[in-house]
C-alpha positions in Angstrom: 0.1 -0.1 0.1 1.5 3.4 -1.1 2.3 6.0 1.4 0.0 8.9 1.4 2.1 11.9 0.9 1.9 14.9 3.3 0.9 18.1 2.3 3.1 21.0 2.7 1.2 24.5 4.0 4.1 26.4 4.6 7.7 26.2 3.3 10.9 28.8 3.9 14.3 28.5 1.8 17.2 30.5 3.2 15.3 33.2 4.5 16.6 36.4 5.5 15.3 39.8 6.5 18.0 42.8 7.4 16.8 46.2 8.1 18.8 49.4 6.9 19.1 52.5 8.5 20.2 55.8 8.1 23.8 56.6 7.5 24.2 53.0 6.0 23.7 51.0 9.3 22.1 47.3 8.6 20.9 44.9 11.1 20.2 41.4 10.3 17.2 39.9 12.1 16.7 36.6 10.4 19.5 34.4 8.8 19.0 31.7 6.2 16.1 29.9 8.0 14.8 26.9 6.1 11.6 25.1 7.5 8.2 22.9 6.3 5.2 22.6 7.8 3.2 20.1 7.1 -0.9 20.5 6.8 -2.7 19.5 10.3 0.6 20.4 12.2 0.6 22.4 15.6 4.0 24.0 15.7 5.5 26.8 18.2 8.0 29.5 17.4 9.8 30.2 20.4 12.7 32.6 21.2 14.1 35.2 23.2 12.6 38.8 22.7 14.9 40.0 19.9 14.9 36.7 18.4 13.7 37.2 15.3 10.5 35.1 16.0 7.8 38.1 15.4 10.0 38.7 12.3 9.7 35.6 11.1 6.0 35.8 12.2 4.9 39.1 10.5 6.6 37.2 7.1 4.7 34.0 6.8 1.5 35.7 7.9 2.4 37.8 4.4 2.7 41.4 6.7 6.1 41.7 5.6 8.5 40.4 2.5 12.0 39.0 3.5 15.1 40.8 2.2 16.3 37.3 0.6 15.2 33.6 0.7 12.0 32.1 -0.6 8.6 31.8 0.8 5.7 29.4 -0.3 2.1 29.5 1.3 -0.1 26.3 0.0 2.6 25.6 -2.9 2.6 29.7 -4.4 5.5 31.6 -4.1 4.5 34.4 -1.9 7.7 36.1 -1.0 7.7 38.1 -4.2 4.0 39.2 -4.2 2.8 43.0 -4.4 0.7 44.2 -2.0 -2.4 43.8 -3.4 -1.7 40.1 -3.8 -0.5 39.3 -0.2 -3.8 41.2 1.2 -5.8 39.2 -0.8 -3.9 36.2 0.7 -4.1 37.1 4.0 -8.2 37.6 3.7 -8.6 34.4 2.3 -5.8 31.9 3.0 -4.6 33.0 6.4 -6.8 33.5 10.1 -5.0 35.3 12.8 -5.3 35.6 16.5 -3.5 38.6 18.3 -2.4 39.1 22.0 -4.4 42.2 22.2 -7.6 40.4 20.3 -8.4 43.4 18.4 -11.5 43.3 18.0 -13.9 46.6 17.5 -15.8 47.3 20.7 -18.8 48.9 19.0 -19.8 46.2 17.1 -21.5 43.2 17.7 -19.9 40.0 18.4 -21.2 38.6 15.1 -20.2 41.6 12.7 -16.5 41.2 14.4 -15.9 37.2 13.3 -17.7 38.3 9.9 -15.4 41.3 9.0 -13.1 38.8 7.0 -16.0 38.1 4.8 -16.9 41.8 3.6 -13.7 41.9 1.8 -14.5 38.7 0.3 -17.9 40.3 -1.0 -20.5 37.3 1.0 -23.2 38.8 1.8 -25.1 39.9 5.0 -27.2 37.2 5.5 -24.7 34.2 4.8 -21.8 36.3 6.9 -24.4 36.2 10.0 -24.7 32.3 9.4 -21.3 32.0 9.0 -20.3 33.7 11.9 -23.3 31.8 14.2 -21.2 28.8 13.1 -17.9 30.1 14.1 -19.3 31.0 17.9 -20.4 27.7 18.6 -17.8 26.1 17.5 -15.7 28.4 20.1 -18.2 27.8 22.7 -19.9 31.2 22.4 -23.5 30.5 21.0 -26.0 33.1 21.9 -23.6 35.9 21.9 -23.8 36.9 18.2 -25.8 40.2 19.4 -23.6 41.5 22.3 -20.9 43.8 22.4 -16.9 42.8 23.1 -17.3 45.1 26.1 -20.2 43.4 27.5 -17.8 39.8 27.8 -14.9 38.8 29.5 -11.4 38.9 28.2 -11.0 35.1 27.4 -14.6 35.0 25.6 -12.9 38.1 23.3 -10.4 35.8 22.7 -12.6 33.4 21.5 -14.3 35.7 19.3 -11.0 36.3 17.6 -10.2 32.6 17.1 -13.8 32.6 15.7 -12.9 35.3 13.1 -9.9 33.8 12.3 -11.7 30.7 11.3 -14.5 32.4 9.2 -13.2 32.2 5.8 -11.8 28.8 6.3 -8.0 29.5 6.4 -5.4 27.0 5.5 -3.7 28.2 8.5 -4.4 29.7 11.6 -1.4 32.5 13.2 -1.5 33.0 16.6 1.0 35.8 18.0 1.3 35.6 21.7 -2.7 34.6 22.2 -2.7 34.4 25.7 -0.4 37.1 26.9 -3.4 39.3 28.0 -4.7 36.3 29.9 -4.5 35.1 33.3 -3.6 30.8 33.8 -6.5 29.7 33.8 -8.4 31.3 31.1 -5.1 30.7 29.3 -5.2 27.0 29.6 -9.0 27.1 28.1 -7.8 29.0 25.0 -5.3 26.5 24.9 -7.0 23.6 24.9 -9.6 24.7 22.4 -6.5 25.9 20.2 -5.7 22.0 20.4 -9.3 20.7 19.5 -9.2 22.8 16.9 -5.5 21.4 15.9 -7.3 17.9 16.4 -9.8 19.0 13.9 -7.5 18.8 11.4 -6.6 22.7 11.3 -2.9 24.1 10.9 -1.6 26.1 13.9 1.7 28.2 13.9 1.7 29.8 17.5 4.3 32.3 18.5 5.0 32.6 22.4 7.8 32.9 25.0 5.9 31.1 27.5 6.9 27.3 27.8 3.4 26.1 29.3 2.0 27.4 26.3 4.6 25.9 23.7 3.5 22.3 25.3 0.0 22.3 23.9 2.1 22.4 20.3 3.7 19.0 18.9 6.7 20.4 17.1 9.0 23.7 18.3 10.8 26.2 16.0 13.3 28.0 18.3 15.2 31.2 17.0 18.0 32.5 18.8 19.8 35.7 17.2 18.1 35.3 14.0 19.1 31.7 13.2 16.9 28.6 13.5 18.4 26.7 16.6 16.1 23.8 16.9 13.1 22.3 14.5 11.6 19.2 16.2 9.4 17.1 18.9 8.8 19.5 21.6 9.2 16.5 23.9 12.1 15.4 22.4 13.7 19.2 22.9 12.5 19.2 26.9 14.2 15.5 27.2 17.3 17.0 25.7 17.2 20.1 28.5 16.6 17.7 30.9 13.6 19.3 32.0 
């Protein structure tokens, strides 16, 4: 019986990012970073402040471009796309979850969830229907017509996760998604990410917190702009003797 071939969602080859400053000065933030992420993986990108992990996330999320190297998303070379092309990719193939939730406080929860669909030209009734479906998935059925100010921080992050799911993305990027939450709520949010991953959704998480990274199966550690480790999270912990 033939072995089923894995589907690559992300592939980066020799990724470099250099910032050029006044006076001819430059700072190299990413240095020849290469890896692949397959469909259905749960990957934690880790590193200390200033390691380059946030810059890497911005490139993977099509918010920035590398100085050198290639980035393929679902088989398409996106590192050389125009701003408009990158915006289209962000709206159709990527879901984002941020530390600060990034919700519109004067719009209903359903409006917040369905926001990415507006840019796809989806009609109002269909947008509301999809929002209701996503809110049910994240455990917020019945909250459609409330405002974000009427719910807790943990619930607001669930709204943000529902918004990330609504366009049926190829991948979800989560940037320090528990940074503004208490320990109990953080565990609940990470358990939700695990549940979504078990349902087949590819998740890439940026964090500096070990207890958050423990929810991921694989870890990519960035140190001084280079890939220091790429493998099973459990194997890394055994190696470190933790």
